[in-house]
C-alpha angles and dihedrals in degrees: 000000000000091000092047092052090047094048095030091208124023146158120233087259091051089056093044091056089057095050115093121233135312089052123202118240118276092244090052090057093042091051094051091048092051089048089052089047093051088051088051100247095112138036133190142213122203115230108182103315094332129098115218114201128212131183114250095193135050124245089252092053091045092049091047090054095049095043092053089053094046093049088047093047098043108024103032090256092297115135086187087061092047090048090050091048093048092051102037101039105035104061094241116194121241087250093052090048090048090051090050090052090052091054091052092047090051092049090047090054090048091051094051090053091056 
């Protein structure tokens, strides 16, 4: 997805050109793109005999989808359990914890305005 967002529209060969060595096989990239298309993240148009793929979702939408699955799969769909893990098990600095608290406070204030 990173390469599709960067290129906006690309063939499998265009994507392969962007990937650093060691490059995966053409079929590997093609399969991944087709899986992303089946999941609704990518679309294609055909120009001649070549498929040109484009992202259908933004990075933010894609991240939101994967984060929700991650929290569901590893933290029983509990963002509280995830936040606890993040803070307790990742040696966050006092500054990082302070930044998290600022984000929480900002979100709380936004919620109160709604």
